[in-house]
Structures are given as structure tokens and as C-alpha cells.
N, C-alpha and C positions, 0 to 999 in steps of 0.2 A: 838266805835273805836276798831279795831282788834288789840290785843296786843300779839297774838301768835297763833301758830298752833300745833296740836298734831302730833307726829310721831308714831313710833312703841311702842308697849307695852314693859315695862321694868320689868322683874321679874315676880313672880307669884301672887303678892298681889294687882294687879290692878293699878300699877304705869305706867305712860306714859312719853315718851320723849316729852318735850315741847320746841319749838324753838321760841325765843322772842328776840326782841331788847329792850324791856322795862321790865327787870326782876323785877323792883320795883312794877309792877302791879300784879305780880304772887307771892304772899306772903301768909303764913298761915292765914286763916280766910277770905281771899278775896273771894268774890262771883263773878264768871265770867260767863257771858252769852255765849251761843253757837250759831253758825249759823244754828243749827238743832233744835232750840227751847230749852227752859229750861235753867237752870243755874247749875253750879258746884261750890262747896265750896272747896277751896284749904286746904288740911290738912297737907301735908308735901311738902317740896321743898329742893332739893340739887343739886348743880352743878355736871355735869358729861360730860367730853369730849366736851366742847363747847356748851352744851345745858343744860337744866334743866331736872331733873327727878321729876315728880310731882305726889303726891297722892291726890286724890279727895275723899271727904267723901262719895260720892254717888257711887263710883267705888271700888268694893271689890275683883274682880277677873280678871285674865288675859284675859278671853274671852270678858268681857265688855271693857277692856282697848284696846284690838285689834280692836274692832269696832269703836274706837274713832280716828283712823288714818285719817288725813287731816281735822279733826274738827277744826274750827276756834274759838278762845277764844276772848271775847270782854268785854270791860267795857263801861259804858255810858260816855258821854263827860265830865261830872263833875268830874269823877274819873280819867280821863286820865292825865298822867304826861305831863309836858311841853315838847314841841319839840324844838330841836335846829335848826339852820339855815340849809337849804337843807335837812331836814328830813320830812317824810310824813307819815300819817296814811294810812295803806293799804286800809281801808274802804273809804278814800277820793279819792282813785284812781279808784275804781271800778265804771264802767259806763262812764269813760272818753273816748273820741275819741282818736284813735291812728293814727298818721299821719307819713308818710314817709318824710324825709327832703325835697323832691320835692313838698310836699303839698298834694300828693294823700292819700286817706283814706285806712288804712290797716284793721281797725276794731274797736272794743270796748273792753276795759278791762273787762273781765268777773270775774276774781278773782286774788288775789295775793297769791302766795305760799311762805310761810316763812320757811326757813330751816337754819340749822347751817352753811352751806357753803355760800349760797347767795340766796337772794330773787329772785323770778321770777314772771313776770306778765303773765297772761294767756289772750291772745288776741283772741276774737271771731271774725272770719273773715266773718261769715255768712254761711260758708260751712265747716269750721273746726276750731279747737282751736290750737293756736300756743303758746308755752311757750318761753318767751324771758327773759334771765337773766337781772335783774334790776341793771345794771352797767352803769356808765357814758359813756363808749365807745359805748354802744348800745342804751342807753336812754339819749341823750344829753340835752333834755329839758323837764321839767315838768311844765306846765302852769295850770291855773285854769280851763280852758275849754278843754284842750287836752294835750297829750304828744307826743313828737317826738321820733320815733324809727328808728334808722339807722341800719337795719338788714344786716347780711352777706348775700351774694348772695345765693338764693335758699331757705331761711328760710320760706318765705311766698308763695312758689310755690305749 
């Protein structure tokens, strides 16, 4: 399960901004897997302007922290916190078909970008990737087999 994503480096000692909707999964001592292979051990965590600033035991300088931008942080299913109604794990959305309300196919969800402002789904159309804000006005339905995206005119052109 994806529990967050890394943003920009914070400071000189290797800390990074982490955007998460499950801060209880990002605590000192937690071991988080990454989408680039390997794992990171959380050493410090503090809130900062709507996101977390996280230090990892394996990251000791700004250069390494800068290379972590867009890194997805994950836990295995057994460690994942309970979800509320109408909440989704980003990893469960990846690979789902994306349909227009008229039933036409728009593509497949390639990844989910988690940020402090709003999450976005990245739809692979086969010839390009389109980022869609994951908000009810644009994504009115999430089903087990597909999601419905009602895009503004021109978004998928």
C-alpha cells in the first residue's frame, strides 16, 4: 500500500517533505518500502505547513534527499491502517481502467501523485499521460474494475 510520496529536500541534513494522508504509518522506527526498490527507516518526523518533514536513517545529505523527489513510500498490507468509507489506497487504483461518463475508454491509471494540496491520478492514454485532480467533481465514481473521470473539455485532447 502506498502511504505517501516524497517531495523536495528540506534543509541540509537529508530530510525530505513527505505528503501522506496516513501519518500514523510514517513514525520513527517504521520501515517503509519504496517504489524504486529497497526500504527506508524513519528516524525523525515533524509536521510542517500541511505535510511532514521526515528524516530517514539511510539518507544523510541534501543531495541524496533531492534524488528522492516523487519516490513513493509503501507498507505491506498487514501494516496498513484501516481505511474509512470512500477512502482508497493509491496502489489499489493503479492499473484500473479510466472511463468517460459516456462509457468510452480514456486510458489506465499509471500512478497516483500524492501532494499536500490534492492527489492526482496519472492516466496513460497510450500516447500521453494526463494528470487529473482526484476530486469528486472530476472523478465521480470509483469502482473495483474502473473509475469514471468527467474531464473538463480539452483535458484529454
